ChimeraX commands (.cxc) that place a marker at each C-alpha (Angstrom):
marker #1 position 92.35,138.93,91.81 radius 0.5
marker #1 position 94.92,138.81,94.61 radius 0.5
marker #1 position 94.85,140.54,97.97 radius 0.5
marker #1 position 97.75,141.43,100.27 radius 0.5
marker #1 position 98.28,139.16,103.25 radius 0.5
marker #1 position 100.50,140.47,106.03 radius 0.5
marker #1 position 101.25,137.97,108.77 radius 0.5
marker #1 position 103.92,137.10,111.26 radius 0.5
marker #1 position 104.99,133.51,110.56 radius 0.5
marker #1 position 107.26,131.88,113.12 radius 0.5
marker #1 position 108.28,135.31,114.34 radius 0.5
marker #1 position 109.03,136.75,110.89 radius 0.5
marker #1 position 106.91,139.45,109.26 radius 0.5
marker #1 position 105.73,138.06,105.93 radius 0.5
marker #1 position 103.79,139.60,103.08 radius 0.5
marker #1 position 102.31,137.73,100.13 radius 0.5
marker #1 position 99.54,138.37,97.66 radius 0.5
marker #1 position 96.92,135.62,97.62 radius 0.5
marker #1 position 93.65,134.77,95.94 radius 0.5
marker #1 position 90.70,134.92,98.37 radius 0.5
marker #1 position 89.84,131.21,98.01 radius 0.5
marker #1 position 93.29,129.86,98.98 radius 0.5
marker #1 position 93.74,127.93,102.16 radius 0.5
marker #1 position 96.31,128.84,104.76 radius 0.5
marker #1 position 97.91,125.42,104.20 radius 0.5
marker #1 position 98.48,126.07,100.51 radius 0.5
marker #1 position 99.88,129.54,101.11 radius 0.5
marker #1 position 102.23,128.27,103.82 radius 0.5
marker #1 position 103.50,125.42,101.66 radius 0.5
marker #1 position 103.48,126.94,98.16 radius 0.5
marker #1 position 104.10,130.66,98.70 radius 0.5
marker #1 position 106.05,130.80,101.96 radius 0.5
marker #1 position 107.88,127.48,101.56 radius 0.5
marker #1 position 107.03,125.90,104.91 radius 0.5
marker #1 position 106.32,122.24,104.24 radius 0.5
marker #1 position 105.98,121.05,107.85 radius 0.5
marker #1 position 102.17,121.26,107.83 radius 0.5
marker #1 position 100.94,118.34,105.73 radius 0.5
marker #1 position 97.88,117.88,103.58 radius 0.5
marker #1 position 96.27,114.66,104.69 radius 0.5
marker #1 position 92.52,114.78,104.23 radius 0.5
marker #1 position 91.91,118.35,103.01 radius 0.5
marker #1 position 88.73,118.26,105.10 radius 0.5
marker #1 position 89.74,119.12,108.71 radius 0.5
marker #1 position 89.53,115.48,109.77 radius 0.5
marker #1 position 93.14,114.33,110.26 radius 0.5
marker #1 position 95.02,117.24,111.86 radius 0.5
marker #1 position 98.18,116.80,109.77 radius 0.5
marker #1 position 97.90,120.44,108.69 radius 0.5
marker #1 position 97.54,121.85,112.23 radius 0.5
marker #1 position 99.17,125.22,112.88 radius 0.5
marker #1 position 98.70,127.81,115.60 radius 0.5
marker #1 position 97.00,131.09,114.79 radius 0.5
marker #1 position 97.48,133.50,117.68 radius 0.5
marker #1 position 98.32,130.48,119.81 radius 0.5
marker #1 position 95.19,128.50,118.97 radius 0.5
marker #1 position 95.29,125.32,116.89 radius 0.5
marker #1 position 93.56,125.43,113.51 radius 0.5
marker #1 position 93.32,123.06,110.59 radius 0.5
marker #1 position 95.09,125.12,107.97 radius 0.5
marker #1 position 93.58,123.09,105.11 radius 0.5
marker #1 position 90.17,124.62,105.74 radius 0.5
marker #1 position 91.22,128.01,107.08 radius 0.5
marker #1 position 91.31,130.78,104.51 radius 0.5
marker #1 position 94.71,132.42,104.34 radius 0.5
marker #1 position 93.20,135.91,104.27 radius 0.5
marker #1 position 91.57,135.22,107.66 radius 0.5
marker #1 position 95.05,135.41,109.16 radius 0.5
marker #1 position 95.87,138.94,108.00 radius 0.5
marker #1 position 97.65,140.77,110.82 radius 0.5
marker #1 position 97.89,137.65,112.96 radius 0.5
marker #1 position 100.65,135.41,114.34 radius 0.5
marker #1 position 101.07,131.97,112.76 radius 0.5
marker #1 position 103.27,129.26,114.21 radius 0.5
marker #1 position 104.10,126.16,112.21 radius 0.5
marker #1 position 106.15,123.16,113.25 radius 0.5
marker #1 position 109.20,124.93,111.83 radius 0.5
marker #1 position 108.76,127.67,114.43 radius 0.5
marker #1 position 108.44,125.43,117.49 radius 0.5
marker #1 position 112.15,124.93,118.15 radius 0.5
marker #1 position 115.63,124.80,116.73 radius 0.5
marker #1 position 116.77,121.41,115.40 radius 0.5
marker #1 position 119.58,121.31,117.94 radius 0.5
marker #1 position 117.20,121.99,120.84 radius 0.5
marker #1 position 113.83,120.24,120.42 radius 0.5
marker #1 position 110.75,121.37,122.31 radius 0.5
marker #1 position 109.94,119.08,125.25 radius 0.5
marker #1 position 106.99,117.59,123.36 radius 0.5
marker #1 position 109.23,116.72,120.40 radius 0.5
marker #1 position 111.81,115.11,122.66 radius 0.5
marker #1 position 109.17,113.22,124.63 radius 0.5
marker #1 position 107.57,111.87,121.44 radius 0.5
marker #1 position 110.93,110.41,120.46 radius 0.5
marker #1 position 111.64,109.00,123.91 radius 0.5
marker #1 position 108.17,107.46,124.32 radius 0.5
marker #1 position 108.10,105.95,120.82 radius 0.5
marker #1 position 105.23,108.20,119.78 radius 0.5
marker #1 position 106.63,108.66,116.27 radius 0.5
marker #1 position 106.73,106.13,113.48 radius 0.5
marker #1 position 106.15,107.31,109.90 radius 0.5
marker #1 position 106.07,110.94,111.09 radius 0.5
marker #1 position 103.37,112.23,108.74 radius 0.5
marker #1 position 101.00,113.15,111.57 radius 0.5
marker #1 position 103.72,114.31,113.95 radius 0.5
marker #1 position 103.81,118.02,113.02 radius 0.5
marker #1 position 100.08,118.35,113.63 radius 0.5
marker #1 position 100.26,116.42,116.89 radius 0.5
marker #1 position 103.12,118.60,118.11 radius 0.5
marker #1 position 101.14,121.74,117.30 radius 0.5
marker #1 position 97.99,120.52,119.10 radius 0.5
marker #1 position 100.04,119.40,122.09 radius 0.5
marker #1 position 101.98,122.67,122.17 radius 0.5
marker #1 position 98.75,124.67,122.24 radius 0.5
marker #1 position 97.54,122.56,125.17 radius 0.5
marker #1 position 100.82,122.75,127.07 radius 0.5
marker #1 position 101.10,126.51,126.53 radius 0.5
marker #1 position 97.60,126.97,127.96 radius 0.5
marker #1 position 97.78,124.30,130.66 radius 0.5
marker #1 position 101.14,122.71,131.45 radius 0.5
marker #1 position 99.53,120.79,134.33 radius 0.5
marker #1 position 97.06,118.97,132.09 radius 0.5
marker #1 position 95.80,115.47,132.82 radius 0.5
marker #1 position 95.27,112.49,130.53 radius 0.5
marker #1 position 91.67,113.37,129.72 radius 0.5
marker #1 position 92.68,116.89,128.68 radius 0.5
marker #1 position 95.48,115.52,126.50 radius 0.5
marker #1 position 93.13,113.09,124.76 radius 0.5
marker #1 position 90.61,115.89,124.18 radius 0.5
marker #1 position 93.30,118.23,122.79 radius 0.5
marker #1 position 94.55,115.52,120.43 radius 0.5
marker #1 position 91.04,114.53,119.36 radius 0.5
marker #1 position 91.48,116.23,115.98 radius 0.5
marker #1 position 94.74,114.42,115.15 radius 0.5
marker #1 position 94.75,111.01,113.50 radius 0.5
marker #1 position 97.71,108.64,113.67 radius 0.5
marker #1 position 97.62,105.43,111.72 radius 0.5
marker #1 position 100.94,104.01,112.96 radius 0.5
marker #1 position 101.53,104.37,116.68 radius 0.5
marker #1 position 98.11,104.20,118.21 radius 0.5
marker #1 position 97.66,106.90,120.78 radius 0.5
marker #1 position 98.91,105.68,124.15 radius 0.5
marker #1 position 102.56,106.48,123.41 radius 0.5
marker #1 position 101.58,109.91,122.13 radius 0.5
marker #1 position 99.49,110.64,125.22 radius 0.5
marker #1 position 102.33,109.47,127.46 radius 0.5
marker #1 position 104.70,111.77,125.58 radius 0.5
marker #1 position 102.47,114.81,126.08 radius 0.5
marker #1 position 102.12,114.04,129.79 radius 0.5
marker #1 position 105.90,113.61,130.04 radius 0.5
marker #1 position 106.46,116.95,128.34 radius 0.5
marker #1 position 103.93,118.53,130.71 radius 0.5
marker #1 position 105.93,117.24,133.69 radius 0.5
marker #1 position 109.14,118.61,132.23 radius 0.5
marker #1 position 107.58,122.01,131.61 radius 0.5
marker #1 position 106.19,122.08,135.16 radius 0.5
marker #1 position 109.63,121.17,136.54 radius 0.5
marker #1 position 111.22,123.98,134.51 radius 0.5
marker #1 position 108.60,126.45,135.74 radius 0.5
marker #1 position 109.22,125.35,139.32 radius 0.5
marker #1 position 112.95,125.93,139.04 radius 0.5
marker #1 position 112.64,129.31,137.34 radius 0.5
marker #1 position 109.60,130.72,139.12 radius 0.5
marker link #1:1,2 radius 0.2
marker link #1:2,3 radius 0.2
marker link #1:3,4 radius 0.2
marker link #1:4,5 radius 0.2
marker link #1:5,6 radius 0.2
marker link #1:6,7 radius 0.2
marker link #1:7,8 radius 0.2
marker link #1:8,9 radius 0.2
marker link #1:9,10 radius 0.2
marker link #1:10,11 radius 0.2
marker link #1:11,12 radius 0.2
marker link #1:12,13 radius 0.2
marker link #1:13,14 radius 0.2
marker link #1:14,15 radius 0.2
marker link #1:15,16 radius 0.2
marker link #1:16,17 radius 0.2
marker link #1:17,18 radius 0.2
marker link #1:18,19 radius 0.2
marker link #1:19,20 radius 0.2
marker link #1:20,21 radius 0.2
marker link #1:21,22 radius 0.2
marker link #1:22,23 radius 0.2
marker link #1:23,24 radius 0.2
marker link #1:24,25 radius 0.2
marker link #1:25,26 radius 0.2
marker link #1:26,27 radius 0.2
marker link #1:27,28 radius 0.2
marker link #1:28,29 radius 0.2
marker link #1:29,30 radius 0.2
marker link #1:30,31 radius 0.2
marker link #1:31,32 radius 0.2
marker link #1:32,33 radius 0.2
marker link #1:33,34 radius 0.2
marker link #1:34,35 radius 0.2
marker link #1:35,36 radius 0.2
marker link #1:36,37 radius 0.2
marker link #1:37,38 radius 0.2
marker link #1:38,39 radius 0.2
marker link #1:39,40 radius 0.2
marker link #1:40,41 radius 0.2
marker link #1:41,42 radius 0.2
marker link #1:42,43 radius 0.2
marker link #1:43,44 radius 0.2
marker link #1:44,45 radius 0.2
marker link #1:45,46 radius 0.2
marker link #1:46,47 radius 0.2
marker link #1:47,48 radius 0.2
marker link #1:48,49 radius 0.2
marker link #1:49,50 radius 0.2
marker link #1:50,51 radius 0.2
marker link #1:51,52 radius 0.2
marker link #1:52,53 radius 0.2
marker link #1:53,54 radius 0.2
marker link #1:54,55 radius 0.2
marker link #1:55,56 radius 0.2
marker link #1:56,57 radius 0.2
marker link #1:57,58 radius 0.2
marker link #1:58,59 radius 0.2
marker link #1:59,60 radius 0.2
marker link #1:60,61 radius 0.2
marker link #1:61,62 radius 0.2
marker link #1:62,63 radius 0.2
marker link #1:63,64 radius 0.2
marker link #1:64,65 radius 0.2
marker link #1:65,66 radius 0.2
marker link #1:66,67 radius 0.2
marker link #1:67,68 radius 0.2
marker link #1:68,69 radius 0.2
marker link #1:69,70 radius 0.2
marker link #1:70,71 radius 0.2
marker link #1:71,72 radius 0.2
marker link #1:72,73 radius 0.2
marker link #1:73,74 radius 0.2
marker link #1:74,75 radius 0.2
marker link #1:75,76 radius 0.2
marker link #1:76,77 radius 0.2
marker link #1:77,78 radius 0.2
marker link #1:78,79 radius 0.2
marker link #1:79,80 radius 0.2
marker link #1:80,81 radius 0.2
marker link #1:81,82 radius 0.2
marker link #1:82,83 radius 0.2
marker link #1:83,84 radius 0.2
marker link #1:84,85 radius 0.2
marker link #1:85,86 radius 0.2
marker link #1:86,87 radius 0.2
marker link #1:87,88 radius 0.2
marker link #1:88,89 radius 0.2
marker link #1:89,90 radius 0.2
marker link #1:90,91 radius 0.2
marker link #1:91,92 radius 0.2
marker link #1:92,93 radius 0.2
marker link #1:93,94 radius 0.2
marker link #1:94,95 radius 0.2
marker link #1:95,96 radius 0.2
marker link #1:96,97 radius 0.2
marker link #1:97,98 radius 0.2
marker link #1:98,99 radius 0.2
marker link #1:99,100 radius 0.2
marker link #1:100,101 radius 0.2
marker link #1:101,102 radius 0.2
marker link #1:102,103 radius 0.2
marker link #1:103,104 radius 0.2
marker link #1:104,105 radius 0.2
marker link #1:105,106 radius 0.2
marker link #1:106,107 radius 0.2
marker link #1:107,108 radius 0.2
marker link #1:108,109 radius 0.2
marker link #1:109,110 radius 0.2
marker link #1:110,111 radius 0.2
marker link #1:111,112 radius 0.2
marker link #1:112,113 radius 0.2
marker link #1:113,114 radius 0.2
marker link #1:114,115 radius 0.2
marker link #1:115,116 radius 0.2
marker link #1:116,117 radius 0.2
marker link #1:117,118 radius 0.2
marker link #1:118,119 radius 0.2
marker link #1:119,120 radius 0.2
marker link #1:120,121 radius 0.2
marker link #1:121,122 radius 0.2
marker link #1:122,123 radius 0.2
marker link #1:123,124 radius 0.2
marker link #1:124,125 radius 0.2
marker link #1:125,126 radius 0.2
marker link #1:126,127 radius 0.2
marker link #1:127,128 radius 0.2
marker link #1:128,129 radius 0.2
marker link #1:129,130 radius 0.2
marker link #1:130,131 radius 0.2
marker link #1:131,132 radius 0.2
marker link #1:132,133 radius 0.2
marker link #1:133,134 radius 0.2
marker link #1:134,135 radius 0.2
marker link #1:135,136 radius 0.2
marker link #1:136,137 radius 0.2
marker link #1:137,138 radius 0.2
marker link #1:138,139 radius 0.2
marker link #1:139,140 radius 0.2
marker link #1:140,141 radius 0.2
marker link #1:141,142 radius 0.2
marker link #1:142,143 radius 0.2
marker link #1:143,144 radius 0.2
marker link #1:144,145 radius 0.2
marker link #1:145,146 radius 0.2
marker link #1:146,147 radius 0.2
marker link #1:147,148 radius 0.2
marker link #1:148,149 radius 0.2
marker link #1:149,150 radius 0.2
marker link #1:150,151 radius 0.2
marker link #1:151,152 radius 0.2
marker link #1:152,153 radius 0.2
marker link #1:153,154 radius 0.2
marker link #1:154,155 radius 0.2
marker link #1:155,156 radius 0.2
marker link #1:156,157 radius 0.2
marker link #1:157,158 radius 0.2
marker link #1:158,159 radius 0.2
marker link #1:159,160 radius 0.2
marker link #1:160,161 radius 0.2
marker link #1:161,162 radius 0.2
view
């Protein structure tokens, strides 16, 4: 039996009918066609499937899709336009925090949640926020540096506009 799911995904009202046991990750990828969130472990251990639900990071592989009814979901596809990357995306490139790229969408989502909540975060807060994201290629120092760099850029922007 399927149930209606009405959500706002990356700013677009979306309606799909889903079985109650389906994960948010599977619905995003298979029904909605957003393949940015990746299935790594399917057990909430790696963070490759991280998305934001009402601005908070969740592992979409273990989050039931129906739990998001009426809520706002942001995936990596909704973070920025390709021609204008979010500061965290640009900083990851500039700091060498990206290699194979499999973990990158989840890292961007975790970092974005942190930066949205606290753009003046410190290294300890960054490491804590990224604690649920595994990267097998880069190590973490370049990623942490990238998040701190993006935080500085966001603070500078806020200072010039506020």
